[in-house]
TORMI-439297 format. One record per residue (C-alpha): x, y, z. Coordinates in pm, whole numbers, padded with zeros to 5 digits, always signed. Example, Ala and Ser with C-alpha at 12.3 -4.5 7.8 and 13.67 -1.06 7.14 Angstrom:
// residues 2
+01230-00450+00780 +01367-00106+00714 
***
This chain:
// residues 310
+00001-00002+00001 +00281+00237+00086 +00451+00172-00248 +00127+00223-00437 +00067+00557-00263 +00420+00665-00336 +00376+00575-00701 +00056+00778-00722 +00222+01078-00558 +00507+01044-00801 +00266+01051-01097 +00095+01365-00960 +00422+01539-00910 +00557+01470-01259 +00232+01572-01429 +00170+01231-01591 -00205+01183-01625 -00385+00867-01726 -00682+01085-01818 -00460+01241-02078 -00339+00902-02184 -00054+00692-02053 +00279+00852-02119 +00144+01207-02167 +00244+01488-01935 +00016+01779-01846 +00290+01989-01685 +00459+02228-01927 +00765+02302-01720 +00820+01937-01627 +00789+01833-01988 +01051+02091-02095 +01284+01971-01822 +01235+01610-01933 +01300+01706-02298 +01619+01880-02201 +01744+01584-02001 +01653+01326-02258 +01756+01532-02562 +01415+01493-02718 +01168+01730-02875 +00830+01828-02730 +00507+01716-02903 +00238+01953-02765 -00121+01859-02824 -00370+02146-02774 -00701+01960-02756 -01064+01977-02645 -01108+01622-02525 -01486+01624-02464 -01618+01845-02743 -01368+01872-03031 -01460+01605-03292 -01126+01615-03477 -00937+01600-03149 -01127+01289-03042 -01078+01138-03386 -00700+01205-03369 -00682+01046-03023 -00880+00739-03125 -00711+00686-03458 -00355+00772-03357 -00257+00857-03005 -00421+00555-02831 -00229+00297-03041 +00093+00123-02953 +00225+00187-03299 +00218+00563-03225 +00352+00530-02868 +00644+00306-02980 +00713+00522-03281 +00759+00848-03086 +00895+00730-02748 +01257+00789-02840 +01200+01120-03015 +00937+01313-02819 +00816+01404-02478 +00435+01410-02505 +00248+01707-02355 -00132+01736-02357 -00288+02075-02298 -00663+02009-02268 -00942+02265-02292 -01255+02055-02206 -01599+02196-02156 -01618+01995-01826 -01329+02121-01626 -01420+01941-01307 -01126+01704-01350 -00873+01983-01378 -00717+02179-01093 -00727+02555-01104 -00350+02557-01146 -00371+02332-01453 -00650+02546-01600 -00447+02864-01551 -00137+02703-01705 -00331+02591-02014 -00500+02927-02065 -00170+03107-02046 -00010+02867-02291 -00300+02897-02542 -00236+03273-02544 +00139+03237-02554 +00127+03004-02858 -00168+03196-03012 -00371+02882-03066 -00663+02954-03301 -00810+02607-03341 -00818+02255-03214 -00651+02020-03244 -00323+02210-03282 -00010+01996-03268 +00321+02174-03217 +00667+02028-03220 +00903+02237-03003 +01253+02219-02860 +01338+02191-02490 +01295+02564-02446 +00941+02543-02582 +01026+02714-02907 +00808+02567-03184 +00969+02459-03507 +00674+02284-03674 +00295+02279-03654 +00031+02035-03768 -00306+01891-03669 -00516+01587-03763 -00381+01377-04045 -00562+01067-04191 -00387+00732-04232 -00363+00594-03879 -00073+00577-03626 +00194+00449-03862 +00142+00728-04116 +00123+00989-03844 +00464+00881-03705 +00610+00918-04051 +00451+01261-04078 +00607+01358-03744 +00943+01229-03855 +00927+01457-04161 +00838+01754-03939 +01124+01665-03706 +01358+01739-03989 +01256+02103-03957 +01436+02125-03625 +01758+01988-03786 +01718+02237-04073 +01653+02519-03826 +01958+02453-03616 +02186+02399-03911 +02050+02711-04077 +02114+02923-03769 +02466+02780-03743 +02544+02856-04103 +02403+03210-04080 +02644+03290-03794 +02930+03257-04038 +02784+03525-04263 +02759+03903-04234 +02532+04181-04354 +02248+04125-04596 +02363+03766-04662 +02325+03682-04296 +01984+03850-04283 +01866+03662-04592 +01986+03331-04444 +01803+03394-04116 +01484+03499-04290 +01503+03173-04490 +01527+02974-04167 +01220+03144-04017 +01015+03101-04331 +01125+02737-04364 +00948+02644-04036 +00618+02761-04182 +00494+02886-03843 +00234+03156-03790 +00357+03521-03778 +00253+03535-03413 +00466+03236-03316 +00767+03374-03497 +00743+03713-03336 +00688+03555-02990 +00949+03282-02990 +01220+03413-03223 +01274+03766-03095 +01650+03733-03089 +01659+03610-03448 +01442+03899-03563 +01680+04144-03380 +01975+03976-03554 +01806+04030-03891 +01756+04400-03819 +02116+04445-03700 +02269+04256-03997 +02051+04439-04256 +01964+04794-04136 +01863+04882-04494 +01610+04599-04491 +01714+04465-04828 +01507+04149-04765 +01195+04349-04687 +01147+04129-04379 +01137+04417-04129 +00881+04603-04331 +00661+04291-04359 +00693+04226-03983 +00591+04585-03901 +00288+04553-04129 +00186+04222-03964 +00226+04366-03616 +00016+04662-03716 -00256+04435-03852 -00246+04225-03538 -00290+04539-03325 -00581+04653-03541 -00755+04317-03505 -00704+04323-03127 -00848+04676-03099 -01139+04582-03325 -01224+04273-03120 -01222+04488-02803 -01471+04729-02964 -01682+04440-03090 -01705+04288-02740 -01844+04618-02620 -02085+04633-02913 -01929+04970-03005 -02016+04960-03375 -01948+05325-03436 -01607+05293-03279 -01532+04985-03484 -01627+05160-03803 -01419+05461-03712 -01114+05240-03641 -01153+05067-03983 -01179+05408-04162 -00873+05545-03972 -00663+05234-04052 -00754+05244-04418 -00683+05620-04441 -00337+05570-04286 -00256+05317-04566 +00085+05163-04597 -00041+04808-04622 -00018+04537-04886 -00330+04507-05104 -00448+04183-04936 -00409+04339-04587 -00598+04647-04700 -00865+04408-04831 -00872+04233-04498 -00922+04553-04307 -01190+04680-04552 -01373+04353-04527 -01425+04404-04152 -01663+04687-04231 -01902+04440-04385 -01892+04224-04074 -01977+04519-03853 -02271+04616-04065 -02389+04251-04080 -02375+04236-03705 -02610+04532-03693 -02847+04375-03952 -02765+04641-04202 -02752+04406-04498 -02741+04662-04781 -02441+04834-04628 -02277+04499-04556 -02319+04379-04915 -02183+04710-05048 -01882+04685-04813 -01815+04331-04932 -01814+04441-05293 -01575+04726-05220 -01337+04491-05039 -01341+04232-05319 -01238+04500-05573 -00918+04570-05379 -00766+04228-05464 -01017+04034-05676 -00788+03736-05737 -00700+03674-05374 -00808+03374-05176 -00995+03604-04933 -01199+03744-05221 -01336+03396-05298 -01441+03360-04932 -01601+03707-04946 -01811+03595-05240 -01953+03322-05028 -02028+03573-04750 -02198+03798-04996 -02439+03515-05093 -02515+03449-04726 -02583+03820-04669 -02823+03820-04970 -03007+03523-04827 -03035+03678-04486 -03155+04002-04631 -03423+03816-04830 -03543+03632-04524 -03496+03916-04278 -03276+03705-04057 -03028+03857-03817 -02655+03815-03898 -02471+03526-03747 
***
C-alpha cells in the first residue's frame, strides 16, 4: 500500500495523467525539463477532449495506439494541454497554465499539434492527419527534420555578415512555416539579428513584420470594440486604418472587409453587401475574395429572409 501511494504521488508530481493517456504529461515546465534531460523534442497537443470532434478522432485513430507510442517514445516528450467543456477534473493551477499557454502560442483552433525544442520554441505545426498511427509517425518524422534544418540554418548564418546573414536567417524562419505570431513571440533574438545585420532591410522582412504587427494590433483593438458592441467605434477604427494606408493590397482588403462584418452584425445588410463588394475589388484574385463571395451570398439570403446576422 505504501509503495502504491508513493507511485501515485510520483505521478501527480511529474504531471503524468492517465486521463490524458498513458505517457502524456500535463505539466509544461516538467515536460520541458524532461525534454532537455533526454535530448528529445516536445510534442504539444492542444485539444478539447470532450467536445472537439477532430481532437477525439486524432486520439482514437492515432494517439491511443501502440504503433504511435512506440514510434515516438525515443523522439518526443508528449505534452497534452486540454481545454474541455467539463473542467471538473482539472485543478485551477492546470486550467491557469493551459489558458496562459493557449495565449502564448496563439492557438486559434483545435487540435493544434506543435513540435518544439526543450525551451518550448516551436519549429513545426500540424493537426489531424488521416492514415492511422503509422502514417502519423512518418508525418512527425518529416516535421522533425525542420528542427535539424533550423539549427543547421542558424549555425550557417552565424558565419555570414550583412544582408547575406539576414537573408539566411529569414530563410530559416520561413522554412519552419509557423504563424507570424509564433515567430514574433519565440524568435525575438533572431528578428533582432536580422535587423542588425541588414539595417537597410534589403530583404523586406522588417517592413513585412511591422505591417503584420500593425494588422495584429488593429484586429485586437477591433475585437475589443466588438465585445463592447461599439459599432460606431469599430467603423471609425476601420476608416482610420484604411486612411493611414501603408499596407499590402491583401491586408488592405482584409481591413476593408471588416466593415461588412460590422454592418452585418447590426443587421444592415445593404451596407454590408456594399462593403463586401468594395473589399473584393481591392484584390479580386485573392483567396480572401473567394471567401467574401460566399459571405455575400449569405448576406443576400439573410436580407431576403429578414434574418439577423450570425
